[in-house]
C-alpha positions in Angstrom: -17.7 306.7 63.5 -16.7 303.2 62.8 -12.9 302.9 62.6 -13.2 300.5 59.7 -15.4 302.9 57.7 -12.3 304.8 56.3 -11.3 301.5 54.7 -14.4 301.3 52.5 -15.4 304.9 52.0 -17.9 307.4 53.4 -21.0 309.2 52.4 -23.1 312.2 53.2 -26.5 311.2 54.5 -29.3 311.8 51.9 -33.1 311.5 52.2 -35.0 308.3 51.3 -36.2 308.3 47.7 -39.0 306.0 48.6 -40.3 308.5 51.1 -39.8 311.4 48.7 -41.8 309.6 46.1 -44.8 309.3 48.5 -45.0 313.1 48.8 -47.2 315.1 46.4 -44.3 316.5 44.4 -45.1 318.6 41.3 -41.6 318.0 39.9 -38.5 315.9 40.6 -36.2 317.8 42.9 -33.2 319.4 41.1 -30.7 317.3 42.9 -32.0 314.2 41.1 -32.2 315.7 37.6 -29.3 314.7 35.3 -29.8 316.4 32.0 -26.5 315.1 30.8 -27.9 311.6 31.0 -31.2 312.4 29.3 -32.3 309.7 26.8 -31.9 306.0 27.0 -28.3 305.2 26.0 -28.9 301.5 25.9 -32.0 301.8 23.8 -30.5 304.3 21.3 -27.0 302.9 21.3 -26.1 304.8 18.2 -28.2 303.8 15.2 -29.0 300.1 14.7 -26.4 299.0 17.2 -27.7 296.6 19.8 -26.0 296.9 23.1 -25.8 293.8 25.3 -24.9 293.7 29.0 -21.6 291.9 29.4 -21.9 288.3 30.6 -19.0 286.8 32.5 -18.8 283.0 32.8 -17.2 282.1 36.2 -16.3 278.6 34.9 -14.3 280.2 32.0 -12.7 282.6 34.5 -11.3 279.8 36.6 -10.3 277.6 33.7 -6.7 277.8 32.5 -7.7 277.5 28.8 -10.1 280.4 28.9 -9.0 282.5 31.8 -7.1 285.2 29.9 -9.9 285.9 27.4 -12.5 286.0 30.2 -10.3 288.3 32.3 -10.2 290.7 29.4 -14.0 290.6 29.1 -14.3 291.2 32.9 -11.9 294.2 32.6 -13.9 295.6 29.7 -17.2 295.1 31.6 -15.9 296.9 34.7 -14.3 299.8 32.8 -16.9 300.4 30.2 -20.2 299.3 31.9 -19.5 299.3 35.6 -21.4 296.1 36.0 -21.9 292.6 34.4 -24.0 289.5 34.6 -22.2 286.5 36.2 -23.2 283.0 35.0 -22.1 279.5 35.9 -21.2 280.8 39.4 -22.5 277.6 41.2 -24.8 279.4 43.6 -28.1 277.5 44.0 -30.9 279.3 42.1 -33.4 278.7 45.0 -31.1 280.4 47.4 -30.7 283.4 45.0 -34.5 283.7 44.6 -34.9 283.5 48.4 -32.4 286.2 49.0 -34.0 288.4 46.3 -37.4 288.0 47.9 -36.0 288.8 51.4 -34.3 291.9 50.1 -37.5 293.1 48.4 -39.2 292.7 51.8 -36.4 294.7 53.4 -37.2 297.6 51.1 -40.9 297.4 51.9 -40.3 297.9 55.7 -41.9 300.9 57.2 -39.6 304.0 57.5 -39.4 303.6 61.3 -37.8 300.1 60.8 -35.6 301.4 58.0 -34.2 304.1 60.2 -32.6 301.4 62.4 -30.7 300.4 59.2 -29.9 303.9 57.9 -26.4 304.9 57.2 -24.4 306.6 59.9 -22.6 309.8 59.0 -19.2 309.0 57.4 -20.2 305.4 56.5 -21.6 303.7 53.4 -23.3 300.8 55.1 -27.1 300.7 55.5 -29.9 302.4 53.6 -29.0 305.5 51.7 -26.7 306.2 48.8 -23.0 305.4 48.6 -20.2 307.8 48.1 -22.1 311.1 48.3 -19.3 313.5 49.0 -21.1 316.9 49.0 -24.5 318.4 49.7 -24.7 319.7 46.1 -23.8 316.4 44.5 -26.3 315.0 42.0 -28.1 311.9 43.3 -29.6 308.8 41.8 -33.4 308.4 42.1 -33.1 305.3 44.2 -32.4 304.0 47.7 -29.6 301.5 48.2 -28.8 299.1 51.0 -25.1 298.4 51.4 -23.6 296.0 53.9 -20.1 294.5 54.0 -19.9 290.8 55.0 -16.3 290.0 53.9 -13.5 290.4 54.8 -14.6 289.7 58.3 -12.5 292.5 59.8 -14.5 295.1 57.9 -17.9 293.6 59.0 -19.9 296.1 61.0 -22.2 294.3 63.5 -24.4 297.3 64.0 -26.8 296.3 61.2 -27.2 292.6 61.9 -29.6 292.8 64.9 -32.0 295.1 63.0 -32.3 292.9 59.9 -35.5 290.8 59.6 -34.7 287.3 60.8 -34.9 285.3 57.5 -32.5 287.7 55.8 -30.2 287.8 58.9 
């Protein structure tokens, strides 16, 4: 076990959803069924209410005049939604598109290659799902890839040599 893993959490290993989806399943395994989440909360939103994903403006977040109101929006987005869209962040659009394309290729790798990048027991980095704490826990119908790059002292070099070169 990586000694820094305790600083970022741990996870029980779970099977690859992409590999499960390739099998001739007659039904979704119970562990992935979430009846409490049935229905599309965003689409239904309670009547005619239109729900919009929170948008956080990085320029407003660093500006003295608008910082407080943008921090309140960020706080709300984190607490109520768990995610947000960040705009005016200054990252080159071509770079973002290139990283997105490289990550899509990472998920298309054959399982033998992905195994080199799979999570280790007690860690959340690599392919798998984060923060699975028990064998009976309900799972999301997805595979994730998680890798810490900052702060440097938490970076785990185990994954880097196995990443495809353009992404590395």
